[in-house]
C-alpha positions in Angstrom: 0.0 0.0 0.0 1.4 3.4 -0.9 2.2 5.8 1.8 0.2 8.6 0.0 -3.1 7.0 0.9 -2.7 8.0 4.6 -3.7 11.6 5.4 -1.3 13.0 8.1 -1.7 15.9 10.5 1.4 17.5 12.1 0.6 19.5 15.3 3.6 21.4 16.7 4.1 25.1 17.6 7.7 24.9 16.2 8.0 25.7 12.5 11.4 23.9 12.4 10.0 20.7 13.7 7.0 20.8 11.3 9.4 21.3 8.4 11.7 18.4 9.5 8.8 16.0 9.9 7.2 17.1 6.5 10.6 16.6 4.7 11.1 13.0 5.9 7.4 12.1 5.3 7.6 13.4 1.7 10.8 11.5 1.2 8.9 8.2 1.8 5.9 9.1 -0.3 3.5 10.4 2.3 2.3 13.6 0.7 -1.1 14.2 2.1 0.0 16.4 5.0 -1.7 19.2 7.0 -0.2 21.3 9.7 -1.5 23.0 12.9 0.4 25.2 15.3 -1.6 24.3 18.5 -4.3 22.0 19.8 -7.1 24.4 18.9 -6.2 24.4 15.2 -5.8 20.6 15.3 -9.3 20.1 16.6 -10.7 22.3 13.9 -8.9 20.2 11.2 -9.8 16.9 12.9 -13.5 17.8 12.8 -13.2 18.7 9.1 -11.0 15.9 7.6 -10.3 12.2 8.2 -6.7 11.6 9.2 -4.9 8.3 9.5 -2.1 9.5 11.7 -1.2 12.6 13.9 2.3 13.7 14.9 1.5 15.5 18.1 3.6 17.8 20.3 2.6 18.1 24.0 3.8 21.6 25.1 1.9 24.1 23.0 0.2 27.5 23.6 -3.6 27.9 23.5 -4.3 24.1 23.8 -1.7 21.5 24.6 -1.3 17.9 23.4 -3.0 16.3 26.4 -6.2 18.2 25.7 -6.1 16.9 22.1 -5.6 13.3 23.3 -8.5 13.6 25.8 -10.7 15.0 23.0 -9.7 12.1 20.7 -10.4 9.5 23.3 -14.1 10.7 23.5 -14.9 10.5 19.7 -16.4 7.3 18.3 -13.9 7.0 15.5 -10.8 7.0 17.9 -9.6 3.6 16.7 -9.3 4.8 13.1 -6.6 7.3 13.9 -3.0 6.7 15.1 -1.0 9.1 17.3 2.7 9.7 17.5 3.7 12.0 20.4 6.8 14.2 19.9 7.9 15.9 23.1 10.6 16.4 25.7 8.1 14.9 28.2 7.6 11.5 26.8 10.1 9.9 29.2 7.9 11.0 32.1 4.7 9.4 30.6 5.6 5.8 31.2 4.3 2.8 29.2 1.1 2.5 31.3 0.1 6.1 30.7 1.0 5.8 27.0 -1.5 2.9 26.6 -4.2 4.7 28.6 -3.9 7.6 26.2 -3.9 5.2 23.2 -0.7 6.6 21.9 0.8 4.4 19.2 4.4 5.4 19.8 6.6 8.3 21.0 9.6 10.2 19.7 11.6 12.1 22.4 12.7 15.6 21.6 15.3 16.5 20.4 15.5 13.8 17.7 17.7 13.3 14.7 16.3 12.9 11.2 17.5 9.3 11.1 15.8 8.5 14.4 12.5 10.1 13.3 12.8 8.2 10.0 13.3 4.8 11.7 10.4 5.3 14.0 7.8 7.2 11.9 8.3 5.2 8.7 8.1 1.8 10.4 4.8 2.9 12.1 3.4 4.2 8.9 4.3 1.0 7.2 2.4 -0.9 9.9 -0.6 1.4 9.5 -0.6 1.1 5.7 -0.4 -2.7 5.8 -3.1 -3.1 8.4 -5.9 -3.5 5.9 -4.0 -6.2 4.1 -2.9 -8.1 7.2 -3.8 -11.7 7.5 -4.0 -12.8 11.1 -1.8 -15.7 12.1 -2.6 -18.2 14.8 0.2 -18.0 17.4 -0.1 -17.4 21.2 3.3 -18.5 22.3 5.6 -16.1 24.2 7.3 -13.3 22.3 9.8 -10.7 23.6 10.9 -7.4 22.2 14.3 -6.3 23.5 15.0 -2.8 22.3 16.0 0.4 24.2 13.7 2.5 21.9 10.2 2.8 23.4 9.0 3.9 20.0 10.4 0.8 18.2 9.0 -1.5 20.9 5.5 0.0 20.4 5.7 -0.3 16.7 6.7 -4.0 16.8 4.0 -4.7 19.4 1.4 -3.0 17.2 2.6 -5.1 14.2 2.2 -8.2 16.3 -1.2 -7.2 17.5 -2.3 -6.7 13.9 -1.2 -10.3 13.3 -3.3 -11.5 16.3 -0.1 -12.3 18.4 -0.9 -10.9 21.9 1.5 -12.7 24.3 4.2 -10.1 24.1 6.7 -9.0 26.7 9.3 -6.2 26.5 12.8 -5.4 27.8 14.7 -2.2 27.5 18.2 -3.8 27.3 20.0 -7.1 27.1 20.3 -7.4 30.9 16.6 -7.1 31.5 16.0 -9.4 28.5 18.3 -12.0 30.0 16.3 -11.9 33.3 13.0 -12.6 31.5 14.5 -15.3 29.2 15.8 -17.0 32.4 12.2 -17.0 33.6 11.1 -18.6 30.3 13.7 -21.3 30.9 12.0 -22.3 34.1 8.5 -22.0 32.6 9.3 -23.9 29.4 11.9 -26.3 30.7 10.6 -29.3 28.8 9.9 -27.5 25.5 12.2 -27.7 22.6 11.7 -24.0 21.8 10.8 -21.4 24.4 9.7 -18.4 22.4 10.5 -15.8 19.8 12.8 -12.8 20.5 13.0 -9.5 18.5 16.5 -8.3 19.5 18.1 -4.9 18.8 21.8 -5.1 18.4 22.7 -1.7 19.7 21.6 -1.0 23.3 23.1 0.5 26.6 23.9 -1.6 29.6 24.1 -4.9 27.6 23.8 -4.9 23.8 22.4 -7.6 21.6 25.7 -9.2 20.7 26.6 -9.5 24.4 23.2 -11.1 25.2 23.7 -13.7 22.4 27.1 -14.7 23.9 25.7 -15.1 27.4 22.7 -17.1 26.1 25.1 -19.4 24.3 27.1 -19.9 27.4 24.0 -20.7 29.4 22.9 -23.1 26.7 19.7 -21.1 26.2 20.4 -19.8 22.7 19.3 -23.0 20.9 15.9 -22.8 22.6 15.1 -19.4 21.2 14.1 -18.1 17.7 15.7 -14.7 17.3 15.0 -12.0 14.8 17.7 -9.3 15.0 17.0 -5.7 14.4 19.6 -3.3 13.2 20.1 -0.1 11.2 23.0 -1.9 9.6 21.2 -4.7 7.8 24.3 -6.1 6.1 26.0 -6.9 9.4 22.7 -8.3 10.8 22.3 -10.6 7.8 25.7 -12.2 8.4 24.5 -13.4 11.8 21.5 -15.4 10.5 22.3 -19.1 11.0 18.9 -20.7 10.6 19.1 -22.5 14.0 18.7 -19.7 16.5 19.2 -16.4 14.6 16.4 -16.9 12.2 16.1 -13.6 10.4 17.2 -10.0 10.3 15.1 -6.8 9.9 16.3 -3.3 9.0 15.2 -0.2 10.8 12.8 1.0 9.5 11.2 -2.3 8.3 8.3 -2.9 5.9 5.3 -5.0 6.7 6.0 -7.6 4.0 9.6 -8.1 5.3 8.3 -8.4 8.9 5.7 -11.1 7.9 8.3 -13.0 5.8 10.7 -13.1 8.8 8.1 -13.9 11.4 5.7 -16.3 9.7 8.2 -19.3 9.2 8.9 -19.3 13.0 5.3 -20.1 13.9 4.3 -22.6 11.3 3.7 -26.1 12.4 3.4 -29.4 10.6 -0.1 -30.4 9.4 -2.1 -32.7 11.6 -3.3 -36.2 10.7 -6.5 -37.4 12.3 -6.6 -40.9 13.8 -10.4 -40.9 13.8 -12.7 -40.2 10.9 -14.7 -37.1 11.6 -17.9 -38.9 10.8 -17.2 -41.2 13.8 -16.6 -38.5 16.4 -19.5 -38.0 18.8 -19.6 -34.6 20.5 -21.6 -33.4 23.5 -24.0 -31.8 21.0 -25.2 -35.3 20.1 -25.9 -36.5 23.7 -29.5 -36.0 25.0 -29.7 -35.8 28.8 -32.8 -35.9 31.0 -33.6 -32.7 32.8 -35.4 -32.8 36.2 -39.0 -31.6 36.0 -40.4 -28.7 38.2 -42.2 -29.6 41.4 -46.0 -29.6 41.2 -47.6 -26.4 42.6 -49.8 -28.5 44.9 -46.9 -29.6 47.0 -45.3 -26.1 47.4 -46.0 -24.2 50.6 -45.0 -20.5 50.7 -46.2 -17.5 52.5 -46.0 -14.9 49.7 -45.7 -14.7 45.9 -42.1 -13.7 46.2 -41.4 -16.9 48.2 -43.1 -18.9 45.4 -41.0 -17.2 42.8 -37.9 -17.8 44.9 -38.8 -21.5 45.2 -39.5 -21.9 41.5 -36.3 -20.2 40.4 -34.0 -21.8 43.0 -32.9 -24.4 40.6 -32.0 -21.8 38.0 -29.9 -19.9 40.6 -28.1 -23.1 41.4 -27.3 -23.7 37.7 -25.7 -20.3 37.3 -24.0 -20.1 40.7 -20.5 -21.3 39.5 -20.6 -19.8 36.1 -18.6 -16.9 34.9 -19.5 -14.5 32.0 -17.6 -12.5 29.4 -16.1 -9.2 30.7 -18.2 -7.5 28.0 -21.4 -7.8 30.1 -23.6 -6.6 27.2 -22.3 -9.3 24.9 -25.0 -12.0 24.3 -25.8 -14.8 21.8 -29.5 -15.6 21.5 -30.8 -19.2 21.5 -31.7 -19.2 17.8 -28.4 -17.9 16.6 -26.5 -20.2 19.0 -28.4 -23.2 17.4 -27.3 -22.1 14.0 -23.7 -21.6 15.3 -23.7 -25.2 16.5 -24.5 -26.5 13.0 -22.5 -24.0 11.0 -19.4 -23.4 13.2 -19.0 -25.1 16.5 -19.4 -28.7 15.5 -17.0 -28.3 12.5 -14.4 -26.6 14.6 -14.6 -29.0 17.5 -14.1 -31.9 15.0 -10.7 -30.5 14.2 -9.7 -31.0 17.8 -12.3 -32.9 19.9 -9.6 -33.4 22.5 -9.4 -29.7 23.1 -8.0 -28.8 26.5 -11.2 -27.2 27.8 -13.6 -29.7 26.2 -15.2 -30.6 29.5 -15.7 -27.0 30.4 -17.5 -26.5 27.1 -19.6 -29.7 27.7 -20.5 -28.3 31.2 -21.6 -25.0 29.8 -23.6 -26.7 27.1 -25.3 -28.9 29.7 -26.2 -25.9 31.8 -27.7 -24.2 28.8 -29.8 -27.3 28.0 -31.1 -27.3 31.6 -31.9 -23.6 31.5 -33.7 -23.8 28.2 -35.7 -26.7 29.5 -36.4 -24.9 32.8 -37.5 -21.8 30.9 -39.9 -23.9 28.9 -41.3 -25.5 32.1 -41.8 -22.1 33.8 -43.4 -20.7 30.7 -45.8 -23.7 30.6 -47.4 -22.9 34.0 -51.0 -21.9 33.1 -53.0 -19.0 34.4 -55.5 -21.5 35.9 -52.8 -23.3 37.8 -51.6 -20.0 39.3 -55.1 -18.8 40.1 -55.7 -22.1 41.9 -52.5 -21.7 43.9 -53.5 -18.1 44.8 -56.9 -19.2 46.0 -55.8 -22.2 47.9 -52.4 -21.1 49.3 -52.0 -17.3 49.2 -55.4 -15.7 49.8 -56.0 -17.4 53.2 -52.7 -15.8 54.3 -53.9 -12.2 53.6 -54.9 -10.5 56.9 -58.0 -8.7 55.5 -59.1 -11.8 53.7 -58.6 -14.0 56.8 -60.5 -11.5 59.0 -63.5 -11.4 56.6 -63.4 -15.2 56.4 -63.4 -15.4 60.2 -66.4 -13.0 60.4 -68.3 -15.0 57.8 -67.6 -18.2 59.7 -68.8 -16.6 62.9 -72.1 -15.4 61.3 -72.7 -18.8 59.8 -72.2 -20.4 63.1 -74.5 -17.8 64.7 -77.2 -18.3 62.1 -77.0 -22.1 62.5 -77.3 -21.7 66.3 -80.3 -19.3 65.9 -82.1 -21.7 63.5 -81.6 -24.6 66.0 -83.0 -22.4 68.8 -85.9 -21.2 66.7 -86.8 -24.7 65.8 -86.7 -25.8 69.5 -88.8 -22.7 70.4 -91.5 -23.6 67.8 -91.7 -27.1 69.4 -92.1 -25.6 72.9 -94.7 -23.1 71.6 -96.8 -25.9 70.2 -96.9 -27.7 73.5 -97.4 -24.6 75.7 -98.2 -21.4 73.8 -97.3 -18.4 75.9 -96.7 -14.7 75.2 -93.1 -14.9 76.4 -92.3 -17.7 73.9 -93.9 -15.7 71.1 -91.8 -12.6 71.9 -88.7 -14.7 72.1 -89.5 -16.3 68.7 -90.0 -12.9 67.1 -86.7 -11.7 68.5 -84.9 -14.8 67.0 -86.6 -14.1 63.6 -85.3 -10.5 63.8 -81.8 -11.5 64.8 -81.7 -14.2 62.1 -82.7 -11.7 59.4 -80.0 -9.3 60.7 -77.3 -12.0 60.6 -78.3 -13.2 57.2 -78.1 -9.6 55.9 -74.6 -9.1 57.5 -73.5 -12.5 56.1 -74.6 -11.4 52.6 -72.7 -8.2 52.9 -69.6 -10.0 54.2 -69.8 -12.6 51.4 -70.0 -9.8 48.8 -67.0 -8.0 50.5 -65.1 -11.3 50.5 -65.9 -11.9 46.8 -64.8 -8.3 45.9 -61.7 -8.6 48.0 -60.9 -12.1 46.4 -61.3 -10.6 42.9 -59.1 -7.6 43.8 -56.4 -9.7 45.4 -56.4 -12.3 42.6 -56.0 -9.5 40.0 -53.3 -7.8 42.1 -51.4 -11.0 42.7 -51.7 -12.1 39.1 -50.4 -8.8 38.0 -47.5 -9.2 40.4 -46.9 -12.8 39.2 -46.9 -11.7 35.6 -44.3 -8.9 36.4 -42.2 -11.4 38.4 -42.5 -14.0 35.7 -41.6 -11.5 33.0 -38.6 -10.2 34.9 -37.3 -13.7 35.9 -37.7 -15.1 32.4 -36.0 -12.0 31.0 -33.2 -12.6 33.4 -33.0 -16.3 32.5 -32.9 -15.5 28.8 -30.3 -12.8 29.4 -28.2 -15.1 31.6 -28.5 -18.0 29.1 -27.5 -15.6 26.3 -24.4 -14.6 28.3 -23.5 -18.2 29.0 -23.8 -18.8 25.2 -21.4 -15.9 24.7 -19.1 -17.5 27.4 -19.3 -20.8 25.5 -18.3 -19.0 22.3 -15.4 -17.2 24.0 -14.2 -20.4 25.8 -14.3 -22.4 22.5 -12.0 -19.9 20.7 -9.8 -19.6 23.8 -9.4 -23.3 23.8 -8.7 -23.4 20.0 -6.0 -20.8 20.4 -4.2 -23.2 22.7 -4.9 -26.2 20.5 -1.8 -27.4 18.6 -4.0 -29.3 16.1 -6.1 -26.3 15.4 -3.1 -23.9 15.1 -1.5 -26.4 12.8 -4.6 -26.7 10.7 -5.0 -23.0 10.3 -1.4 -22.2 9.6 -0.3 -25.1 7.3 -3.6 -25.7 5.5 -3.5 -22.1 4.2 -6.6 -21.1 6.2 -5.4 -18.0 8.1 -8.8 -17.4 9.7 -9.5 -14.9 12.5 -10.4 -16.9 15.6 -14.0 -15.6 16.1 -17.4 -16.9 15.3 -18.2 -13.7 13.4 -15.4 -14.4 11.0 -16.7 -17.9 10.3 -20.2 -16.6 9.7 -18.7 -14.1 7.2 -17.2 -17.1 5.4 -20.7 -18.7 5.4 -22.1 -15.6 3.7 -19.3 -14.9 1.3 -18.1 -18.3 0.1 -19.3 -21.7 -1.0 -19.7 -22.6 2.7 -21.4 -25.9 2.0 -18.2 -27.2 0.3 -16.1 -25.9 3.2 -18.3 -27.7 5.7 -18.1 -30.8 3.6 -14.3 -30.6 3.7 -14.5 -30.4 7.5 -16.6 -33.6 7.6 -14.0 -35.9 5.9 -10.4 -36.7 6.6 -8.1 -33.7 5.9 -6.0 -34.2 2.8 -3.0 -32.3 1.5 -4.0 -30.6 -1.7 -1.8 -29.5 -4.6 -2.9 -27.4 -7.6 -0.9 -27.6 -10.8 -1.7 -24.5 -13.0 -0.7 -23.1 -16.4 0.8 -26.2 -18.1 -0.3 -27.9 -21.3 -2.6 -30.8 -20.9 0.1 -33.4 -21.5 2.6 -31.6 -19.1 0.0 -31.1 -16.3 -1.3 -34.7 -16.6 2.2 -36.3 -16.4 3.2 -34.0 -13.5 0.0 -35.1 -11.7 0.6 -38.8 -12.3 4.2 -38.6 -11.3 3.4 -36.8 -8.1 0.6 -39.3 -7.4 3.1 -42.2 -7.5 5.0 -40.6 -4.6 2.0 -39.2 -2.7 -1.1 -41.4 -3.5 -3.0 -39.8 -0.6 -2.6 -36.2 -1.9 -5.5 -34.5 -3.6 -3.7 -33.3 -6.8 -5.4 -31.4 -9.6 -4.1 -30.0 -12.8 -5.6 -27.0 -14.8 -4.4 -25.4 -17.9 -6.7 -22.4 -17.2 -5.5 -19.5 -14.9 -9.0 -18.5 -13.8 -9.3 -19.4 -10.1 -13.1 -19.1 -10.0 -13.4 -22.0 -12.4 -12.0 -24.5 -9.9 -14.8 -24.4 -7.4 -12.3 -24.8 -4.5 -13.7 -23.9 -1.1 -10.2 -23.6 0.5 -6.7 -22.5 -0.3 -4.6 -25.4 -1.6 -1.4 -26.3 0.4 0.8 -25.8 -2.7 0.5 -24.2 -6.1 2.8 -25.5 -8.8 3.0 -22.7 -11.4 4.3 -22.6 -14.9 6.7 -19.6 -15.3 6.7 -20.0 -19.1 2.9 -19.9 -19.6 2.0 -17.5 -22.4 -1.6 -17.0 -21.2 -1.0 -15.0 -18.0 1.8 -14.3 -15.6 1.7 -16.3 -12.4 2.1 -13.0 -10.4 -1.3 -11.8 -11.7 -2.8 -15.3 -11.0 -1.6 -15.4 -7.4 -3.0 -11.9 -6.8 -6.4 -13.2 -8.0 -6.1 -16.2 -5.7 -5.2 -14.1 -2.7 -8.1 -11.8 -3.4 -10.6 -14.7 -3.7 -9.5 -16.3 -0.5 -9.1 -13.1 1.4 -5.4 -13.6 2.1 -2.1 -12.1 0.8 0.2 -13.4 -1.8 3.0 -13.9 0.8 0.8 -16.4 2.5 0.4 -18.6 -0.6 2.7 -21.6 -0.8 4.2 -21.8 -4.3 6.6 -23.9 -6.4 7.6 -22.1 -9.6 8.6 -24.4 -12.6 10.9 -22.8 -15.2 12.4 -23.9 -18.5 14.6 -20.9 -19.5 17.2 -19.2 -17.4 16.0 -17.1 -14.4 17.4 -13.5 -14.3 18.9 -12.3 -11.0 16.5 -9.3 -11.1 13.6 -11.8 -10.9 15.0 -13.6 -7.9 15.9 -10.5 -5.7 13.3 -8.0 -7.0 11.3 -6.0 -4.3 8.1 -7.9 -5.0 9.7 -11.2 -6.1 7.7 -14.3 -5.5 10.9 -16.4 -5.5 12.0 -17.4 -2.0 15.7 -17.8 -1.9 15.7 -19.4 1.5 13.2 -22.1 0.7 14.3 -22.3 -3.0 10.7 -22.5 -4.2 11.6 -22.9 -7.9 12.8 -25.9 -9.9 13.6 -26.6 -13.5 10.9 -28.4 -15.6 11.4 -32.1 -15.0 11.6 -34.6 -17.9 12.9 -37.9 -16.4 11.4 -40.1 -13.7 14.4 -39.2 -11.5 13.7 -35.5 -12.0 10.0 -36.0 -11.1 11.0 -37.7 -7.9 13.3 -34.7 -7.1 10.3 -32.5 -7.8 8.1 -34.5 -5.4 10.7 -34.2 -2.7 10.9 -30.4 -3.3 7.0 -30.2 -3.1 7.0 -32.1 0.2 9.7 -29.9 1.7 7.6 -26.8 0.8 4.4 -28.2 2.2 5.9 -29.5 5.5 
């Protein structure tokens, strides 16, 4: 990517500094440059134009650099702009403060032109390449040993762009030696401990001294070192291919960085012992879930206690569970179900012995229980709740209980009066007297009064019952709605935790890393990325590929029918299990391939189209970069030196990814061995 596509803003009250910065940026092709003399002017420009990078001074009149940084950290597009701070105060900031302010790197004042050039151009190269970056799959330890804070920040940012986050730093060889000694204890049984980016020129202890000490301590052979130096010629002489693996100049380009780094993290392809179709995952196991207790056997005093009783099992299910730090992150049930079929099952089949498999199984079991529990709670009918309210809750209401007691007393009184009246009638028949008649009339009056009061109390009780039933039902609906919402939200968060745990486990899976790196599938380790593949590609074919044994694939392109067929047959003799295809046509879309082949064998002499153009089309189709494609270039005529060492050359001098067109069986055998060395 050309530097000119980045729009740059220089903010400094010093005209001299602005001129120096502009001169060196123009030298490297970055020509879209604006200037501001203080923070106030900078904010006006930032609100008017879209900048990719700001070179910012701290001490300025009117508005200083800190105010600009605070303003930037409040805008929604903050992550789209990069900041380089140029100031005498950068030493006082400290690494923690630099990260809090989201500063990409710092350049202490005063600085020389070469120092600015090394730092600024390296950062701008990283920014320019970010859109083209293909994420690798590596979470092993990495250390940057460099006395320049700016260079450490730039390398860290480049590694972050490549999805490599396990990065430590040291400011000189002595500090680096201490941390490497810690590695030696942590990774005592490992053949290789980690990757080190090592500056050769540092105070206290330089890179050369550190290498000598590591060799004495027998630690050098357990490291993979990429040396950094302004003098690249000297650095290249140190590369031995065993411990000193590569050298990078200062400043470095993105392509050179990836070419140096990528070979250190590649692993051999995996071979599955079990056919994928025979693997049974926890998705396929149906487990019984305990049913809710019947409402008839539940004894509670209030509706809240009933809810607490009903949801006690749910609380116990979530008691030991953790959730993603992003509390708002959720995955709904329906989407999760589609993830299982489109993503999770396929991924787990790559490594069903993943380290946290049982953790995933537990989370999935809890989700199954919660989903079943939610269904059971939702299935409780209104009639069942009304029956529970009438039988269990209404009698415990004080006003209801008081009215019920009064009604009972009136009924007892009426019954007693009726019995007395009947007895009095019998007595009056035997001996009619005035006194008995008066007593009878009094009983009749009292009975009418009690019956009237009983009717009133019955009506009051019915009205109160209706009111309490409606009120309690409203409360129940609110409680039920809130609890089910909480259950759904919690379950969605557990699903998000499942998603996060799955990819966390896959990042530590040697089989999965090997699959991603060596099979040419440099995929971002997130569900969203996989779903984008589902939308953008022939995902059915990709899933089909997951469901059979993995096979190494070789694509022969650009040869005549007779040449391509013979090459295919000769390679098949040596590698009968390889999936080898030959095409005369250079149009990648005609192949119907759902994945990037392990190796392209290309005809340099083809008259139809240059293999450089073809590889660019392949990289675009599979959303990767040309550097990530594995190639073997077959030639007939002599190769010019300009082809081999050109800036954008696809020839790899280290791996020697080129071979003369074979003609004899022996030469085809040599070609097969060359192909195998490139694949593995």
